[in-house]
C-alpha positions as CSV (number, residue, x, y, z in Angstrom):
1,X,-58.4,13.5,-9.3
2,X,-58.5,16.8,-11.4
3,X,-62.2,18.0,-11.5
4,X,-61.9,20.8,-14.2
5,X,-65.4,22.2,-16.0
6,X,-65.4,25.5,-17.6
7,X,-68.7,26.9,-19.7
8,X,-68.4,29.3,-22.0
9,X,-70.5,32.6,-21.2
10,X,-71.0,33.4,-24.9
11,X,-72.1,30.0,-26.3
12,X,-73.0,28.3,-23.6
13,X,-71.0,25.3,-24.8
14,X,-68.7,23.1,-22.6
15,X,-64.9,22.8,-22.5
16,X,-64.4,19.5,-20.7
17,X,-61.3,18.0,-19.1
18,X,-61.5,14.1,-19.6
19,X,-59.8,14.1,-16.2
20,X,-63.0,15.0,-14.9
21,X,-64.6,12.1,-15.8
22,X,-65.5,9.7,-12.8
23,X,-65.3,6.7,-15.5
24,X,-64.2,7.1,-19.3
25,X,-66.5,4.1,-20.5
26,X,-64.6,3.3,-23.8
27,X,-64.1,-0.4,-24.4
28,X,-60.8,-1.8,-25.4
29,X,-62.3,-4.7,-27.6
30,X,-65.3,-4.7,-29.9
31,X,-68.4,-6.2,-28.4
32,X,-69.8,-9.5,-29.9
33,X,-72.6,-7.6,-31.6
34,X,-73.1,-8.5,-35.1
35,X,-74.2,-4.7,-36.0
36,X,-71.3,-2.2,-36.7
37,X,-73.3,0.6,-34.9
38,X,-73.5,-1.3,-31.8
39,X,-70.1,-2.4,-31.6
40,X,-68.7,1.2,-32.2
41,X,-71.4,2.9,-29.9
42,X,-70.3,0.5,-27.1
43,X,-66.7,0.6,-27.9
44,X,-66.6,4.4,-27.9
45,X,-68.4,4.9,-24.4
46,X,-71.9,6.0,-26.1
47,X,-74.1,3.2,-25.3
48,X,-74.3,0.2,-23.1
49,X,-76.9,-2.9,-23.7
50,X,-79.2,-3.9,-20.7
51,X,-80.8,-6.5,-22.8
52,X,-81.5,-7.4,-26.2
53,X,-83.0,-4.5,-27.9
54,X,-83.1,-2.2,-24.6
55,X,-79.9,0.5,-24.6
56,X,-78.5,2.8,-21.8
57,X,-77.4,6.1,-23.4
58,X,-74.1,7.1,-21.4
59,X,-73.0,10.9,-21.5
60,X,-71.2,11.0,-24.9
61,X,-74.8,9.4,-26.3
62,X,-77.1,11.6,-24.6
63,X,-75.0,14.6,-26.1
64,X,-75.4,13.2,-29.5
65,X,-79.0,12.2,-29.1
66,X,-79.7,15.5,-27.7
67,X,-78.3,17.5,-30.8
68,X,-80.2,15.1,-33.1
69,X,-83.5,15.8,-31.4
70,X,-82.9,19.3,-31.5
71,X,-82.3,19.4,-35.1
72,X,-85.6,17.7,-35.5
73,X,-87.4,19.8,-33.2
74,X,-86.3,22.9,-35.0
75,X,-87.8,21.7,-38.3
76,X,-91.1,20.5,-36.7
77,X,-91.6,24.1,-35.0
78,X,-90.9,25.5,-38.5
79,X,-93.6,23.6,-39.8
80,X,-96.0,25.3,-37.3
81,X,-96.5,22.2,-35.4
82,X,-97.0,22.5,-31.4
83,X,-94.9,20.1,-29.4
84,X,-96.8,17.6,-26.8
85,X,-95.3,14.9,-24.4
86,X,-98.1,12.1,-24.4
87,X,-98.2,9.0,-22.0
88,X,-96.5,5.9,-23.1
89,X,-98.9,3.8,-21.0
90,X,-102.3,3.5,-22.9
91,X,-105.4,1.9,-21.9
92,X,-106.8,-0.9,-24.0
93,X,-110.0,0.6,-24.9
94,X,-108.4,3.2,-27.1
95,X,-106.7,0.6,-29.2
96,X,-109.9,-1.7,-29.3
97,X,-111.8,1.5,-30.8
98,X,-109.6,1.2,-33.4
99,X,-109.4,-2.4,-34.3
100,X,-105.5,-2.7,-33.6
101,X,-105.5,-4.2,-30.0
102,X,-105.4,-7.3,-31.7
103,X,-104.2,-6.8,-35.0
104,X,-100.6,-5.0,-34.0
105,X,-98.5,-8.1,-33.0
106,X,-95.6,-5.9,-31.7
107,X,-97.8,-4.4,-28.7
108,X,-96.2,-4.5,-25.2
109,X,-99.4,-5.8,-23.2
110,X,-99.5,-5.7,-19.3
111,X,-101.9,-5.6,-16.4
112,X,-102.8,-2.8,-14.0
113,X,-102.6,-3.4,-10.4
114,X,-106.7,-3.0,-10.7
115,X,-106.6,-5.4,-13.5
116,X,-107.3,-3.3,-16.0
117,X,-105.6,-4.0,-19.5
118,X,-102.7,-1.6,-20.8
119,X,-100.2,-1.3,-23.4
120,X,-97.0,0.5,-24.0
121,X,-97.4,3.0,-26.8
122,X,-95.6,1.9,-30.0
123,X,-97.3,4.9,-31.6
124,X,-99.7,7.7,-30.6
125,X,-102.9,7.5,-33.4
126,X,-104.8,6.5,-30.5
127,X,-104.0,8.9,-27.8
128,X,-103.3,12.3,-30.2
129,X,-106.7,11.8,-32.1
130,X,-109.6,12.0,-29.0
131,X,-106.7,14.5,-27.5
132,X,-106.6,17.0,-30.1
133,X,-110.6,16.3,-31.1
134,X,-111.5,18.8,-28.2
135,X,-109.7,21.5,-29.8
136,X,-110.6,21.4,-33.6
137,X,-114.3,21.1,-34.0
138,X,-114.4,24.5,-36.4
139,X,-113.2,24.5,-39.8
140,X,-111.6,28.0,-38.8
141,X,-109.1,26.1,-36.5
142,X,-107.9,23.8,-39.2
143,X,-105.4,22.8,-40.4
144,X,-103.1,22.2,-37.6
145,X,-100.3,19.7,-36.5
146,X,-98.9,18.2,-33.1
147,X,-95.7,16.3,-32.5
148,X,-93.6,14.8,-29.9
149,X,-90.3,13.4,-29.1
150,X,-90.8,10.3,-26.7
151,X,-89.5,7.1,-25.8
152,X,-91.6,4.4,-27.3
153,X,-92.1,0.5,-26.8
154,X,-92.2,-2.4,-29.7
155,X,-92.4,-6.1,-28.5
156,X,-89.7,-7.1,-31.3
157,X,-89.8,-10.5,-31.3
158,X,-86.1,-10.7,-32.6
159,X,-84.5,-7.3,-32.1
160,X,-81.4,-6.8,-34.1
161,X,-78.9,-4.3,-36.0
162,X,-78.0,-2.5,-32.3
163,X,-80.1,0.8,-32.0
164,X,-81.9,0.2,-35.8
165,X,-84.5,-2.4,-34.4
166,X,-85.1,-2.0,-30.8
167,X,-87.7,-3.0,-28.0
168,X,-87.4,0.5,-26.5
169,X,-86.2,3.5,-28.7
170,X,-86.6,7.3,-29.1
171,X,-89.0,8.6,-31.6
172,X,-90.5,11.8,-33.0
173,X,-93.8,11.5,-34.4
174,X,-95.9,14.4,-35.9
175,X,-99.4,14.4,-36.8
176,X,-101.5,16.7,-38.9
177,X,-105.5,17.0,-38.9
178,X,-107.1,18.7,-42.4
179,X,-110.2,19.7,-44.0
180,X,-109.5,18.5,-47.6
181,X,-107.6,16.3,-49.5
182,X,-105.4,19.2,-51.0
183,X,-104.5,20.7,-47.8
184,X,-103.3,17.2,-46.4
185,X,-101.2,16.8,-49.9
186,X,-99.5,20.1,-49.7
187,X,-98.7,19.8,-45.9
188,X,-97.4,16.1,-46.8
189,X,-94.9,17.6,-49.3
190,X,-93.6,20.3,-47.0
191,X,-92.7,17.3,-44.3
192,X,-90.8,15.8,-47.1
193,X,-88.7,18.8,-47.5
194,X,-88.2,19.1,-43.4
195,X,-87.0,15.4,-43.7
196,X,-84.5,16.1,-46.0
197,X,-83.3,19.4,-44.5
198,X,-82.8,17.0,-40.9
199,X,-80.8,14.4,-42.5
200,X,-78.6,16.8,-44.3
201,X,-78.0,18.6,-41.1
202,X,-77.1,15.3,-39.5
203,X,-74.5,14.6,-42.2
204,X,-76.5,12.7,-44.6
205,X,-76.8,14.9,-47.7
206,X,-77.0,12.8,-50.7
207,X,-77.4,9.3,-48.8
208,X,-80.9,9.4,-48.2
209,X,-83.5,9.0,-51.0
210,X,-87.3,9.3,-50.9
211,X,-88.8,5.5,-51.2
212,X,-92.0,4.3,-52.3
213,X,-93.3,1.7,-49.8
214,X,-96.6,-0.1,-48.8
215,X,-99.4,2.4,-47.3
216,X,-100.9,-0.8,-45.6
217,X,-104.3,-0.3,-44.6
218,X,-103.8,3.3,-45.2
219,X,-103.5,4.2,-49.0
220,X,-101.7,2.3,-51.6
221,X,-98.6,3.9,-51.0
222,X,-96.3,5.5,-48.2
223,X,-93.1,6.8,-48.2
224,X,-89.9,5.8,-46.1
225,X,-86.8,8.0,-46.6
226,X,-83.7,5.4,-46.7
227,X,-80.1,5.7,-46.5
228,X,-78.2,3.8,-48.6
229,X,-75.0,1.8,-47.1
230,X,-73.8,-1.6,-47.6
231,X,-74.6,-2.1,-44.1
232,X,-78.2,-1.6,-44.6
233,X,-80.9,-4.2,-43.5
234,X,-83.4,-3.3,-46.3
235,X,-83.3,-3.8,-50.1
236,X,-84.4,-1.2,-52.1
237,X,-84.2,-0.4,-55.7
238,X,-82.6,3.2,-56.6
239,X,-83.3,5.2,-59.5
240,X,-80.2,7.7,-59.2
241,X,-81.2,9.9,-62.1
242,X,-84.3,10.9,-60.3
243,X,-83.1,10.5,-56.9
244,X,-86.1,8.2,-55.6
245,X,-86.3,4.5,-54.6
246,X,-88.9,1.6,-54.4
247,X,-89.0,-0.7,-51.5
248,X,-88.4,-4.4,-52.8
249,X,-91.7,-5.3,-50.9
250,X,-93.5,-3.6,-53.4
251,X,-91.1,-3.3,-56.5
252,X,-92.9,-5.7,-58.6
253,X,-96.0,-4.4,-58.1
254,X,-95.3,-0.8,-59.1
255,X,-92.2,-1.2,-61.7
256,X,-94.6,-1.0,-64.7
257,X,-96.3,2.2,-63.7
258,X,-96.5,4.6,-66.6
259,X,-94.4,7.0,-64.4
260,X,-91.6,4.4,-63.6
261,X,-91.4,2.3,-67.0
262,X,-88.7,3.7,-68.8
263,X,-86.4,4.2,-65.7
264,X,-83.5,2.4,-64.9
265,X,-83.2,0.7,-61.3
266,X,-80.1,-0.8,-59.3
267,X,-80.8,-2.6,-56.1
268,X,-79.0,-1.8,-53.2
269,X,-79.0,-2.0,-49.4
270,X,-80.2,0.9,-47.1
271,X,-81.5,1.8,-43.4
272,X,-85.0,3.0,-43.1
273,X,-84.6,6.5,-41.0
274,X,-88.1,8.0,-41.5
275,X,-91.4,7.5,-43.1
276,X,-94.7,9.2,-43.8
277,X,-98.6,8.4,-44.3
278,X,-101.6,9.8,-45.3
279,X,-103.9,8.4,-42.8
280,X,-107.2,9.5,-44.4
281,X,-110.2,9.1,-42.0
282,X,-109.1,5.7,-40.2
283,X,-108.6,7.4,-36.9
284,X,-110.6,10.4,-37.1
285,X,-113.7,8.3,-38.0
286,X,-112.9,5.5,-35.2
287,X,-113.0,8.5,-32.6
288,X,-115.8,10.5,-34.0
289,X,-113.5,13.4,-34.8
290,X,-115.6,15.6,-37.4
291,X,-115.5,19.4,-37.9
292,X,-118.2,22.1,-38.7
293,X,-118.1,23.4,-42.2
294,X,-118.7,26.7,-43.4
295,X,-122.2,25.6,-44.6
296,X,-122.4,24.3,-40.8
297,X,-122.6,20.6,-41.9
298,X,-120.2,18.0,-40.1
299,X,-117.3,16.5,-42.2
300,X,-114.6,14.1,-42.0
301,X,-111.0,14.9,-40.9
302,X,-108.2,13.9,-42.7
303,X,-104.9,13.0,-40.8
304,X,-101.5,12.4,-41.6
305,X,-98.6,11.0,-39.4
306,X,-95.0,11.5,-39.8
307,X,-92.5,9.3,-37.7
308,X,-88.7,9.6,-37.4
309,X,-86.8,7.6,-35.0
310,X,-84.1,9.7,-33.2
311,X,-82.3,6.9,-31.8
312,X,-82.5,4.6,-34.8
313,X,-81.3,7.5,-36.7
314,X,-78.0,7.9,-34.4
315,X,-77.3,4.4,-35.1
316,X,-78.1,4.8,-39.0
317,X,-75.6,7.9,-38.6
318,X,-72.8,5.6,-37.3
319,X,-73.3,2.8,-40.0
320,X,-72.9,5.3,-42.6
321,X,-70.3,7.9,-41.6
322,X,-68.0,5.7,-39.5
323,X,-64.4,4.1,-41.3
324,X,-65.4,0.6,-39.9
325,X,-63.2,0.9,-37.0
326,X,-64.3,3.9,-35.1
327,X,-67.1,6.6,-35.4
328,X,-66.5,9.8,-37.6
329,X,-69.2,12.2,-36.3
330,X,-70.6,15.4,-38.7
331,X,-69.8,18.4,-37.4
332,X,-73.5,18.8,-36.2
333,X,-73.5,15.8,-33.8
334,X,-70.3,15.1,-32.7
335,X,-70.2,15.5,-28.7
336,X,-66.9,17.6,-29.0
337,X,-66.0,19.0,-32.2
338,X,-61.9,19.2,-31.1
339,X,-60.3,17.0,-28.6
340,X,-56.8,18.1,-27.7
341,X,-54.5,15.1,-26.8
342,X,-51.9,16.9,-24.2
343,X,-48.8,14.6,-24.0
344,X,-46.5,16.7,-21.7
345,X,-46.4,16.1,-17.9
346,X,-46.4,20.2,-17.2
347,X,-50.3,20.2,-18.1
348,X,-50.9,23.2,-16.4
349,X,-48.6,25.6,-18.4
350,X,-49.3,24.2,-21.4
351,X,-53.1,24.6,-21.1
352,X,-52.3,28.4,-20.4
353,X,-50.1,28.8,-23.5
354,X,-52.7,27.6,-25.6
355,X,-54.9,30.3,-24.3
356,X,-58.2,28.0,-23.8
357,X,-60.1,31.3,-22.5
358,X,-59.7,32.1,-26.1
359,X,-61.3,28.7,-27.0
360,X,-63.7,28.9,-24.7
361,X,-65.4,32.1,-26.5
362,X,-66.4,29.9,-29.5
363,X,-69.2,27.9,-30.3
364,X,-68.1,24.7,-30.1
365,X,-67.6,21.6,-27.3
366,X,-64.2,20.8,-26.7
367,X,-62.7,17.9,-24.9
368,X,-59.0,18.4,-23.4
369,X,-57.4,14.7,-22.7
370,X,-55.4,15.8,-19.7
371,X,-55.2,12.5,-18.0
372,X,-52.1,10.8,-16.8
373,X,-52.3,8.2,-19.3
374,X,-50.0,6.8,-22.2
375,X,-49.9,8.2,-25.4
376,X,-51.4,5.1,-27.3
377,X,-54.2,5.1,-24.8
378,X,-55.0,8.8,-25.6
379,X,-54.9,8.6,-29.4
380,X,-57.1,5.2,-29.2
381,X,-59.8,7.1,-27.1
382,X,-59.7,10.0,-29.0
383,X,-60.6,7.8,-32.1
384,X,-63.1,6.1,-30.5
385,X,-65.0,9.3,-29.2
386,X,-64.8,10.4,-32.8
387,X,-64.5,14.2,-32.8
388,X,-63.7,15.5,-36.2
389,X,-60.6,17.7,-35.3
390,X,-57.9,16.0,-33.3
391,X,-55.0,18.5,-31.9
392,X,-51.8,17.0,-30.5
393,X,-50.0,19.0,-28.1
394,X,-46.7,17.3,-27.6
395,X,-42.6,17.8,-28.2
396,X,-43.1,19.8,-31.0
397,X,-45.4,22.5,-29.1
398,X,-43.1,22.1,-26.2
399,X,-39.8,23.0,-28.4
400,X,-41.4,25.1,-31.1
401,X,-45.1,26.1,-30.3
402,X,-46.2,24.0,-33.0
403,X,-49.4,21.8,-33.2
404,X,-50.3,18.5,-34.9
405,X,-53.7,18.9,-36.4
406,X,-55.7,16.2,-37.9
407,X,-59.2,16.2,-39.7
408,X,-60.5,12.9,-39.2
409,X,-63.3,12.8,-42.0
410,X,-60.7,13.2,-44.6
411,X,-57.6,11.8,-42.8
412,X,-55.5,14.5,-43.4
413,X,-53.1,16.6,-40.7
414,X,-51.3,20.0,-41.0
415,X,-48.8,21.8,-38.5
416,X,-49.8,25.2,-37.1
417,X,-47.9,27.8,-35.1
418,X,-50.2,29.4,-32.0
419,X,-51.2,32.3,-33.6
420,X,-52.3,30.6,-37.3
421,X,-54.1,28.0,-35.4
422,X,-56.1,30.4,-33.2
423,X,-56.9,32.5,-36.4
424,X,-58.3,29.6,-38.1
425,X,-60.1,28.2,-34.9
426,X,-61.8,32.1,-35.1
427,X,-62.6,31.5,-38.7
428,X,-64.0,27.9,-38.4
429,X,-61.5,26.7,-41.1
430,X,-60.7,23.4,-39.5
431,X,-63.8,22.0,-40.5
432,X,-63.8,23.0,-43.8
433,X,-62.4,20.1,-46.0
434,X,-61.0,22.7,-48.8
435,X,-59.1,24.5,-46.2
436,X,-57.0,21.1,-46.0
437,X,-55.9,20.6,-49.7
C-alpha cells in the first residue's frame, strides 16, 4: 500500500493521499437512519452509530468537529472567558443542593463501587458554581466568566435526528458571574454577537435567527439560536423584517406584547443550534456564593449560562448545507478544501508535474485520490467527502495540461492550464463564488 503524508512547514496543514487511508470508511448505500445528517455523515465516512443516540467520530468527523470547536473557542476567548475542563462524573449531593436531582428527568444516574450515588453531567452549573466560589469573593474580581468544551450525557428517552438529539454529545458551556443586573445584561448581549460570529463562520450566515423561548424556572424568557431549514425539528414563528423569531411553545403567550403586536410572522421549521439564559441567583444562592461589596456588605452573585452543542451544530450544518445527496461543506469546516482526483496510472509523474510542493505551502488541507480504483468510485467518494473544490486530473491534463475544476457549492466547472490554476490557488480565487461568473 502506498502510504504518503506530507505536512506543510508554513501552514501546518496536511496534504494527504487517499491511498494512505487504511480504510476509506465511505458507504455505498445510505443507512436506514431517518435523519439526513445521520445518513450523509455515515455514508461519507464521518461517523458510525454505536447505538441509539451514541456515535463514534471517524477521522473525517474529528477534523470537522475540531474546526467547529476551534472557531467556538476563539470567540469565547475574545469574550475574556478562561477555559476549564470539568469532570463529567458528578456527586449526587451537588444536584440535591440545587433541587435538581429529582427534577431533571434526563440525568444518567449510577452507583459507584462504594454505593455512592453519581450522575453523568448534562450541564455543569452544579460543578462550576461551587468551584468558582473559591475565586470570587471580592467585588474587585467581578465580572468573570469561564467555559469548557466537553462530552455531555443526557438520558433521552427517544434519541432521534442523528447528531441533533443524542445521549452522548459534545458541548461548549459558558458561565458568567456578575455583581449587577446591568453587568449581566451587557455581557448577555456580547454573547449574542459572539454566537452569530460563530454561526456565520460555520457557513450559516443569514440562516440563524435569535428566537424568544421559555426561560423555564430562571426568567420569563431565554433565547435560542435557530437555523431555518425545512428539515428542522422545531416550529418557530419568524419575523424576517426584524430578523428574530418566537418559539412555538410561547408564541401564543407573547405575540400580543406591545413590541410584537404589529409585526408579521410566518411559521417555519428550524434546528436549535444554541441557547442562552440569565440564571439570576438560583445557583449562586444554592451554594451560598456571595461577594463582598465596596461597603463591606455581602451581596448576591448573578449568573448567566450560554450553551452551544458543537456536535449538534455539525449535524445542523449538514442538514442546512447539503444538496440532499451529499454534504457541501463551507470553506471554514471542510476536512479538505480541495480533492484532487488522479485518473491516470502514472501517478508519480502527474503529481510531480502538478507541483504539489507549491500546494504544500498554501494554508489549506488537500486530499489527493491516488488509489488504483475506478473513476466512478473516485467521483462518488469525492462527492461523499464533500470538499468544496474538486480537481480532476485526467486525459485532458495528460494531453494538453488542462485541469477540470469544479466548485460544488454552486455546481460550476471550469478548465485551467497549470499556470492559471497555480495562480488562482495562490490568490484563493477558487472559493470565491464571483470568480466562476
